[in-house]
C-alpha positions in Angstrom: 101.3 116.8 66.5 102.4 119.4 69.0 100.0 121.4 71.3 99.2 124.9 70.2 100.4 126.4 73.5 103.8 124.8 73.2 104.2 125.9 69.6 103.4 129.5 70.4 105.6 129.4 73.6 108.6 128.0 71.6 108.1 130.7 68.9 108.0 133.4 71.6 111.1 132.0 73.3 112.9 131.8 69.9 112.2 135.4 69.3 113.5 136.3 72.8 110.0 137.7 73.8 108.5 136.1 76.9 105.2 138.0 76.4 102.7 138.5 79.1 102.1 134.7 79.6 104.8 132.4 81.0 105.6 129.3 78.9 103.5 126.2 79.5 104.8 123.5 81.8 105.4 121.1 78.9 107.7 123.7 77.2 109.6 124.3 80.4 110.2 120.6 81.0 111.2 120.0 77.4 113.7 123.0 77.5 115.1 121.6 80.7 115.6 118.2 79.1 117.3 119.8 76.1 119.5 122.1 78.2 122.7 120.4 79.4 122.6 121.1 83.1 126.1 121.2 84.8 125.0 122.7 88.2 122.1 122.6 90.5 121.1 124.6 93.6 120.8 122.5 96.9 117.4 123.1 98.6 119.0 122.8 102.1 122.2 124.9 101.9 121.0 127.1 98.9 124.4 126.8 97.2 125.0 126.1 93.5 127.0 122.9 93.1 128.0 120.6 90.3 125.8 117.6 89.6 128.4 115.3 90.8 127.7 116.6 94.3 124.1 115.2 94.2 122.9 111.6 94.6 121.1 110.2 91.6 117.4 109.6 92.2 116.0 106.1 91.6 112.5 107.5 90.8 113.5 109.8 87.9 116.4 110.8 85.8 117.1 114.0 87.7 119.4 114.2 90.7 118.0 114.6 94.2 117.2 118.1 95.6 119.8 118.0 98.4 123.5 117.8 97.9 125.4 114.8 99.3 126.7 116.5 102.5 123.2 118.0 103.3 121.6 114.6 102.6 124.0 112.9 105.0 123.5 115.5 107.6 119.7 115.2 107.3 119.9 111.4 107.9 122.2 111.8 110.8 119.8 114.3 112.5 116.9 112.0 111.8 118.7 109.0 113.4 119.6 111.1 116.5 116.1 112.4 116.8 114.6 108.9 117.6 117.3 106.4 118.5 114.9 103.7 119.6 113.2 103.8 116.2 116.6 103.6 114.5 117.8 100.7 116.7 114.6 98.7 116.0 114.9 99.2 112.3 118.6 98.1 112.3 117.8 95.0 114.5 115.0 94.0 112.1 117.1 94.6 109.0 120.0 92.4 110.4 117.6 89.6 111.5 116.0 89.5 108.0 119.5 89.5 106.4 120.7 86.6 108.6 117.6 84.6 108.0 116.4 84.8 111.6 113.1 86.3 110.4 111.5 85.4 107.1 109.9 88.3 105.3 106.5 87.2 103.9 105.2 88.2 100.5 101.5 88.8 101.5 100.3 91.9 103.4 98.8 91.0 106.8 96.1 93.7 106.4 94.8 93.6 102.8 96.2 90.1 101.9 97.7 91.4 98.6 101.1 90.3 97.3 103.6 93.1 97.4 107.0 94.3 98.6 106.3 94.6 102.3 107.4 97.1 105.0 107.9 96.0 108.6 105.7 98.1 110.9 106.8 98.3 114.5 103.8 98.9 116.9 106.4 99.0 119.7 110.0 100.0 119.2 111.0 98.2 122.5 110.2 94.9 120.8 112.2 95.2 117.5 111.5 91.7 116.2 107.7 91.9 116.7 106.6 93.5 113.4 103.4 93.6 111.3 104.2 93.1 107.6 102.3 95.7 105.6 102.2 96.8 101.9 103.2 100.4 101.4 99.5 101.6 101.2 98.4 99.8 104.4 101.6 101.0 106.1 100.7 104.6 105.1 97.2 104.2 106.5 98.6 102.7 109.7 100.6 105.9 110.4 98.0 108.3 109.0 94.5 106.8 109.2 91.8 107.8 106.7 89.5 110.4 108.3 85.8 110.0 107.9 83.1 112.7 107.8 82.1 114.1 111.2 78.3 114.0 110.4 76.2 111.4 112.2 75.6 108.2 110.1 78.0 109.3 107.3 81.0 107.1 106.7 82.3 108.9 103.6 86.0 109.8 103.3 87.0 113.2 104.9 87.3 116.1 102.3 87.8 119.3 104.3 86.9 121.0 107.6 85.9 117.6 109.0 83.2 116.9 106.4 82.9 114.7 103.3 82.5 116.5 100.0 78.7 116.4 100.1 78.4 117.8 103.6 81.2 120.3 103.1 79.3 121.7 100.1 76.0 121.8 102.1 77.7 123.8 104.9 79.7 126.0 102.5 76.6 127.1 100.5 74.7 128.0 103.6 77.6 130.2 104.8 78.4 128.0 107.8 82.1 127.5 106.7 84.5 130.3 105.8 
């Protein structure tokens, strides 16, 4: 059974009348899937190019947002921005490939079995890495903030407070 909003949006689109309300997201996605796309606009250079000019995404069935030349240029600039980081990554990758370093299967932080990332605490020592799962690696680079109120260890929500303390300050007019 189809949702009511989708039925009415499809009827409106079939009649050529967009009405005052834009079509629902489900209708837009279904129309995109039905429509045979031949071209796409690159988000970097803003040019419309054929789909063959875009890399395929592993995550979904749509092509990536940047065209191949822009994607290559982005990666070149990223490598040039931090050459020590790039050298450390390449050294580790080749050491793992040659068998000089064995990649473990268990995260050194949370002890869960996963596909692990090598985290470099120091890029000057490329073979000294901490093997972390993607979640722990994300937290290593961007630690979870906690509430700034004394004796509160809840996760940060906004303006330095947890949800409970943010609401308390907001309703008293202490936060804009």
